[in-house]
N, C-alpha and C positions, 0 to 999 in steps of 0.2 A: 504494500500500500504506500509506504514512503517512498518507494522507487517510482511509481507512478506521479505521485505528487511532485516529486523532484523534477521529472520530466516535463509535467505541465508548466512548472514554474520557469524552466530554462525555455520551452517553446515560447512562452509570453514574452520572457526578457528579450529574446532574439527577434520577436516580431516588433517588439517596441523600439528596438535598436534599428532595424532596418527602415520602421516608419519614420523615426526620427531623421535618419540619413536622407530618406527619400524627401522629406519635406525641406530639409537644408538645401538639397540639389535643385529642387523645383525653385525655390526662392532666389536661386542664383540664376537659373536658365530662363524662368518665365517672368516676362517684363511685369513690373507693377502697374495697375490700372492707372490710367491718366484721368485727370478731370475732364468733363465733358468740354469746357472752354479752357484753353490757356488764358492765362492773364499776366499783366505786366506785375513786376516785383512790388512787395508790400510797400517799399519806400516811394515808388512812383505812384501807388495808389493813395497813400496817406498825403503825398504833396498835392494830388488832384481833388482831394475831397470837397474844396470849396469852389470848384470849377464848373461853370455851366456852358454847355454848349448848344448852338441853334442849328438846326438841320431842316433843311426844306426840300421835300420830295413832291415832283411835278411829273404827270404822265397819265397813262391810260389805267386799265384795268388791274395791271401788275402792281402798279403804284397804290390804286385803291385798296387792292387785297381781296378781290374776288376769289372764292375759293377757300378763304381762311375761315373756318367754321367757328372761331372765337370772335369774329368780327372787330379784330383790334388793328387791322390794318396791314396784314401780310408782312413781308419781308421789311417794311419800314419800321414798324413797331419793334420787331425782332432785332434788327439792327441798332436802334437806339438803345435798347436794353443792354445789348451785347456791348456796345460801347462804354456805357456805363460800368459794366461788370468788369471789363477789361482794363481799363484806365483808372476806374475809381473815382470818375466825374461825379459830382453832386447830381447832376441831371443832365440829360441831352433832351431838348426840347423838339420833338419832332413834330412839324407841320406837313399834314399829308393833303396834297392838291392833286390827287388821283380820281380821273373820272373814267369809268369804264365804258369802252366803245369808241373813245376819241382818237382820231387820226392826228398826224402832225399838223395839219391846217387848223383844226379845231382847238388843240393845244396852243398853238401861236395866238388864237384870237383871244384865249384867256390871259395869256401873257401880255396881251396889247390892253386888255380892258379890265381886268380883275384887280382891284387896288389891294384887296386883302393878299392876294398871292404876291404882287409887286413889293409890297411893305415885308412880306415873309422873306422873300428873295434878298432884299436889303440887308436883312439882319443875319442872313445865313452864314455860318462858317464853312458849311459845305453843302452840296447839292446833289440830288440823284434824279435821273431821267429815264423814264421808260417809254419807248416811242417806237413805232415802226410796224408793229404787229397789226393794227387794223389798216394800215396804208396797203400791206401786202394782201390782207385777206379781201379788201376792197377789189383788187386786180383779179384775184380768183372769181369774185362775184360777178363782176362785169364781163368776164370772158368764159363763164362756166359752161355757156353753150356753143362757143367756138373752139377751134382747134388749139387748146392751150399748149404752150411750150415754154422752155427757158426763155427763147428769146421774147415772148410776150411780155415779160417783165422788165425788159431792158430800159425802154422810154419812162414807164412809170417809176422805175427806180432812179433814174437821174432826176425826174421832178421831184421825187421826195428828198433827194439830198439837198435841192435847192431850199425845200422848206424846212429842212434840219438846220442849214446854214443861217436860215432866218431865226430860226429858235434860239440859237446860240447868240446871235445878236440881239434879241429881245431879252434874254437873260443877262447878258453883259451890260445893257443899259441900266439893269437894276443893281448889278454885282458885278464889278470888274475883275475880282480877285480871286473869289472862292472857287476851290476846285469842283469841277462837275464830273460826275461819274455816271455814264450812260450804260444801262444795263441792255444787252443784246436780246434777240427773240429767239426761241427755240420751235421745234417741229412737234406739235402735239399728235401728228397723224402718224408718226414713224412706225409705231407698233401695228397700226392698222393697215397701213399701205406700204410697208418696208419694201416691197418688191418694186415699187415705182420710185426708182432711184432719182428721178427728176425733181420730185417733190423736195427731197432733202438738199438738192442742188439749188433750187429757188431760195430755200430758206439761208442757205450758206452765203450765197450771193448777196442777199439782202443784208445780212450781217456785216459782209464786207463793205458793202456801200455805206453803211453807218460808221463803220470803224474808220473808213477814209476820211470822213468829215471830221470825226472826233478827234483824230491824229494831227489834224491840219489846224486845231485850236489850242491855244495854250491853257495850261493847268485842266485839261480835259482827258478823261481815261475811259477807254471802251472795256466793258467787263462781259466776256461771253459766258453765256449759260447753257447753250444747246446741249454741250455734252455732260452736262450735269442732270438734264432733265429727259432728254429724249427717249431714252431706253430704260428709264426709272431708275431707282437708286441701286447704285452696283450693278446696273444692268439686268435687275430682277423684274420680272413681270408678276405684277399681282394687284389686289384691290387694295386702296389707299388705306382704308381703316383697319387692314389687317397688318400694317407694317410693324415690325417687330423692334424690340428694344435696341437690338444690334444694329438695325438699319437706322434708327434714330440717333444712336451714339456715332454711326459713320458718317451721318449727315452733319452732326455737330463737329466732328473733328473735321467736316466737310463744307363788212361794210354796213356801215348803219348811217342812216340819215342822220344830220344834225338835229339834236332834239334840246328841249329846255329843262329835262330833268335826267340825272344820272340812273335812275331806276329805269326809265324808259329805254335809255341807251343799253343798259346792261341787259335788259329782257330782249332787245333787238340783237345784240350781239350773241347772246347765247343761242339764239333760234338760228341766226344765219351763219354762225361760225363754228359751230361744235357738231359732234356726231352722237346720236343716239346711243347710249350704252347697249342697248338691246343688239345694236347691230355690229358690234365689235366682238371679235373672237379673243381678244386679250385686252388687259387694262394695265395702264401705267401706274406704278404705286407712288408717284410722285406728282399725280394730278388729281384734281378734285372729282370725286365720283359723280357730282351732281351735273357735270357737263363734259368730263375727260377732256377738257381743254385748257382750264386754268390751273395754276399749281395748287396742291393742297398744303396743309401746314407744314408738312415734310418738304414739299417743294420748295415752300417760301424760304424754309430753313436753310436750304442749299443756296437759295440766291443771296440771302443775307450773309451767310458764310464768305462768299465770293466777294462781295461789296466790302464786307469788314476786313478782309485780307489785303485788299487794294487801299483801302483807307490807312491801315497800319503801316503799309509800304511807303505811303505818301504823306505821312502825317505832319511832315514839317510845313505842308501847305495849308493845313487847316487848324492846327493846335492854337487855341486861343492863348492871348497873352496871359501868362500866369500858369498857365498848363504845362504840366512836365511829360516829355515825350518817353516813349518805352525804350528800353535798351536796344531792341531789335533795329533801331534806326539810327543808332548813335555809332 
């Protein structure tokens, strides 16, 4: 009996030794979990505790935040919160002037006539713009029953570039120095019509046309997002509501007629620009299930990440007086 007991004790001790060694080895080999958001040093955050930042966002439905089920303003609200977390600012005052369905000419009309928007731009430390998607969709709609080709978009694209140049002029009339970050468009139809490669070519060309104008401007930056969204998160296909915690962590480490109300514009845009989910064989987990066109909360997080990274890279251009930059740009 004593022999059996002694053997059991030896087995248990050996097991515990092996378990302890295994834990030590795993701690050395497996990287420790990182926080969802990287932040500046505690010293930088403490120094920024009294700093306020003014952020103006102008554009279409991507700025308004259509598809954000929290109704907090899509990537604009996420970006403002993240900058507060990263730098330790007292607050980032985000002013959202996004109107769903608006084309570049309609945004320019607001830039000319909307005094609230003009005053917000005057006070802005930095500005974001979303534009181009509805201009592109209008070309699709106007030529839907014709023989659409890549060449169909050449002349409308050049006209759009002229309106985009005008947009920069109108913004600079209100604020000559604040950096402007222009978010590109993405192809929401890729998973449904992936075999029609011309569609992606059209979206790519439109993004290039936007980037050409942005690069010609001072203190202006183009932020591409197509590759972040068009195939879903990590290239996975699935329903947005079923996004896993792992995908969220990955993301975090990652024609309408002119109307007088944004609700009417939004309704018109949804009807004319989206595809009924019942006709789709697949669904993009970065897009809103309600229309399979606009980003969902995860998609907006991806956009916010991309804009945030560019802001950090260019922080010397917008950091307000008294604010302390992060070590990454020093």
